[in-house]
C-alpha positions as CSV (number, residue, x, y, z in Angstrom):
1,M,145.9,107.5,94.9
2,A,143.4,107.9,97.7
3,L,139.9,107.5,96.3
4,I,137.3,108.3,99.0
5,L,133.5,107.8,98.8
6,S,131.7,110.3,100.9
7,L,128.1,110.1,102.2
8,E,126.0,112.9,103.8
9,T,122.6,112.1,105.1
10,S,122.2,114.2,108.3
11,T,119.4,116.5,106.9
12,T,116.7,116.2,104.3
13,I,119.3,116.5,101.5
14,C,121.0,113.2,100.7
15,S,124.3,113.4,98.9
16,A,127.3,111.3,97.8
17,A,130.7,112.3,96.3
18,L,133.9,110.9,95.1
19,H,137.3,112.6,95.9
20,E,140.7,111.6,94.8
21,D,143.4,112.9,97.1
22,G,141.0,115.4,98.4
23,V,139.9,116.7,95.0
24,L,136.3,116.4,94.0
25,L,135.7,114.0,91.1
26,A,131.9,113.6,91.1
27,Y,128.9,114.6,93.2
28,K,125.2,113.7,93.3
29,D,122.4,114.8,95.6
30,V,118.7,114.2,96.1
31,L,116.6,117.1,97.5
32,T,113.5,115.0,98.3
33,P,112.7,115.0,102.1
34,L,113.5,111.7,103.8
35,S,115.3,110.5,100.7
36,A,118.2,108.7,102.4
37,S,116.3,105.4,102.9
38,S,115.3,105.0,99.3
39,Q,117.8,107.0,97.3
40,L,121.2,106.6,98.9
41,A,122.1,103.2,97.4
42,P,120.9,104.3,93.9
43,I,122.9,107.5,93.9
44,I,126.1,105.7,95.0
45,D,125.6,103.2,92.2
46,K,125.0,106.0,89.6
47,L,127.9,108.0,91.0
48,L,130.3,105.1,90.4
49,K,128.9,104.2,87.0
50,D,128.9,107.7,85.7
51,S,132.5,108.1,86.9
52,K,133.5,104.8,85.4
53,I,135.0,103.8,88.7
54,S,134.8,100.3,90.3
55,S,133.9,100.0,93.9
56,K,137.2,98.0,94.3
57,Q,139.1,101.2,93.6
58,I,137.7,103.0,96.7
59,K,140.2,103.2,99.5
60,A,137.9,104.5,102.3
61,V,134.4,105.7,103.0
62,A,133.7,109.0,104.8
63,V,130.4,109.7,106.5
64,S,128.8,112.6,108.3
65,S,128.6,111.4,111.9
66,G,126.0,113.8,113.3
67,P,124.3,115.4,114.9
68,G,121.3,115.6,112.7
69,S,118.3,113.5,111.6
70,Y,118.2,110.3,113.6
71,T,116.9,108.2,110.7
72,G,119.2,109.9,108.1
73,L,122.3,109.4,110.3
74,R,121.4,105.8,111.0
75,I,121.0,105.0,107.3
76,G,124.1,106.8,106.2
77,V,126.4,105.2,108.8
78,A,124.9,101.7,108.2
79,T,125.5,102.1,104.5
80,A,129.0,103.3,105.0
81,K,129.8,100.5,107.4
82,G,128.4,97.9,105.0
83,I,130.6,99.1,102.2
84,C,133.6,99.2,104.4
85,Y,133.0,95.6,105.6
86,A,132.4,94.4,102.1
87,L,135.5,96.0,100.6
88,Q,137.7,95.7,103.7
89,I,138.4,99.4,103.8
90,P,138.5,102.0,106.6
91,L,135.7,104.3,107.8
92,I,136.2,108.0,108.3
93,A,133.6,110.0,110.3
94,I,133.3,113.8,110.2
95,N,131.2,115.9,112.6
96,T,128.3,117.4,110.7
97,L,128.6,120.8,112.3
98,E,132.3,120.9,111.7
99,L,131.6,120.0,108.1
100,M,129.2,123.0,107.8
101,S,131.7,125.3,109.3
102,Y,134.4,124.1,106.9
103,Q,132.0,124.8,104.0
104,V,131.4,128.4,105.2
105,I,135.1,129.0,105.7
106,H,135.7,127.8,102.2
107,S,133.0,130.1,100.9
108,F,134.5,133.1,102.7
109,T,138.0,132.5,101.5
110,S,137.3,131.3,97.9
111,Q,134.4,133.6,96.9
112,S,135.3,136.7,98.9
113,I,132.0,137.0,100.8
114,L,133.7,139.7,102.9
115,Q,134.6,142.8,100.8
116,K,136.4,144.9,103.5
117,D,138.8,144.1,106.2
118,Q,138.5,140.4,105.4
119,S,141.5,139.2,107.3
120,K,140.5,141.1,110.5
121,V,137.0,139.7,110.4
122,L,138.3,136.1,109.8
123,E,140.5,136.6,112.8
124,E,137.9,137.9,115.2
125,A,134.6,136.3,114.1
126,L,133.1,133.1,115.2
127,L,131.0,130.5,113.3
128,C,127.8,128.9,114.7
129,P,126.4,126.1,112.5
130,M,122.9,125.2,113.7
131,L,120.7,122.1,112.9
132,D,117.1,122.1,113.8
133,A,116.3,119.9,116.8
134,R,112.6,120.9,117.0
135,R,110.8,123.7,118.9
136,M,113.4,126.3,119.9
137,E,116.2,123.8,120.3
138,V,119.2,123.4,117.9
139,Y,122.3,121.3,117.6
140,C,125.2,123.8,117.4
141,L,128.8,124.6,118.2
142,L,131.0,127.7,118.2
143,A,134.3,127.7,116.3
144,D,136.8,130.2,115.0
145,F,137.9,130.4,111.3
146,D,140.7,127.9,112.0
147,L,138.1,125.4,113.2
148,N,139.3,125.7,116.8
149,M,136.4,124.9,119.1
150,V,135.1,127.7,121.3
151,E,132.0,125.8,122.5
152,P,131.7,122.1,121.7
153,T,128.8,120.3,119.9
154,Q,125.7,120.6,122.0
155,A,121.9,120.6,122.0
156,K,120.9,124.2,123.0
157,I,117.5,125.8,123.6
158,I,117.6,129.3,122.1
159,D,116.3,132.4,123.9
160,T,117.0,136.1,123.8
161,E,120.2,135.7,125.9
162,S,121.7,132.9,123.8
163,F,125.3,133.6,122.9
164,S,125.1,137.0,124.5
165,Y,128.6,136.6,126.1
166,W,130.3,136.1,122.8
167,L,128.1,138.4,120.8
168,D,129.1,141.3,123.1
169,Q,132.7,140.6,122.0
170,K,132.7,139.2,118.5
171,T,130.7,138.9,115.3
172,I,129.0,135.5,115.1
173,Y,127.9,134.0,111.8
174,F,124.8,131.7,112.2
175,F,123.9,129.3,109.5
176,G,122.1,126.0,108.8
177,N,118.4,124.9,109.0
178,G,118.3,125.7,112.7
179,A,119.4,129.3,112.3
180,D,116.3,130.6,110.6
181,K,114.1,130.1,113.7
182,C,116.7,132.0,115.8
183,R,116.5,135.3,113.9
184,E,113.7,136.6,116.0
185,M,115.3,135.6,119.2
186,I,118.9,136.7,118.6
187,K,118.8,140.5,117.9
188,N,122.4,141.5,118.8
189,P,123.9,143.6,116.0
190,N,126.9,141.3,116.0
191,A,124.7,138.4,114.9
192,K,124.9,137.7,111.2
193,F,122.9,135.1,109.3
194,I,124.1,133.2,106.2
195,E,121.4,131.6,104.0
196,E,121.3,128.2,102.4
197,V,124.1,126.4,104.1
198,T,123.5,122.6,104.2
199,P,126.0,119.8,104.9
200,S,127.3,118.4,101.7
201,A,129.3,115.3,100.6
202,S,131.0,117.6,98.0
203,Q,133.3,118.9,100.7
204,L,133.1,116.1,103.2
205,G,135.8,114.2,101.2
206,E,138.2,117.1,101.5
207,M,138.0,116.9,105.3
208,A,138.1,113.1,105.2
209,Y,141.3,113.1,103.1
210,K,143.2,114.8,105.9
211,N,142.1,112.0,108.3
212,F,143.1,109.5,105.7
213,T,146.6,110.8,105.5
214,K,146.9,110.5,109.3
215,N,145.3,107.1,109.5
216,E,142.5,108.5,111.7
217,F,139.9,105.8,111.2
218,E,136.9,104.6,113.1
219,N,136.4,101.2,114.8
220,L,133.9,99.6,112.3
221,S,132.3,97.3,114.9
222,L,131.9,100.0,117.6
223,F,131.2,103.2,115.7
224,E,127.8,104.8,116.1
225,P,126.4,108.2,114.9
226,H,126.6,111.2,117.2
227,Y,122.9,111.6,117.8
228,L,123.2,113.9,120.9
229,K,119.7,113.1,122.0
230,E,117.6,110.0,122.5
231,F,115.4,109.1,119.7
232,M,111.8,110.0,120.6
233,V,109.2,107.5,119.4
234,K,105.7,109.0,119.1
235,K,102.9,106.9,120.5
236,P,100.0,106.4,118.1
237,K,96.8,108.3,118.9
238,T,94.1,106.2,120.4
239,I,90.7,106.4,118.9
């Protein structure tokens, strides 16, 4: 039995989940902005108590590795590493944008979002998860529906020509909290926008289980979140 605790703190939604052999057992989230610092430990505790599972039963901890909120990622990774050190269990890290893409693929295939020519669209379309990086910049990647990378994770400033090369050839599905601000800039008819996609621990454990079976673990002492950009400290205003 592979019992994995998953933590997702890369956006304003903080969530935790338990998966057994890749199957979701329990899930909890907090929608309060900046909740990771104060709520992550309590929801982990409640998750275990409500599930009647001892922390000693956990075989690995999975964490969303970024990109995303600097503070959220730092807290999530620090918490995950602390649990791993305490229990002497491995750490699994999953790229946040790949997690979001996985969630959308799951939605397409399990809920039949596409009504016509689904197989053709899945074969030809691309996915573009986007996380807000302030102003007109986003963290994003491009992938197909098999999660093969077309463009790697990057910080990208969006303008009217963004993704034009690919949009002239394929449908691209944009989603995530960075996609909303791109609607007015990306007007190509092949650009489609999916609402309300946020990274979630509820499916993080599914991806992590695949890593677990392959013994693909992180170096606990060396692993750091994938921030992409330097943390910007705002100077206080002088009176």
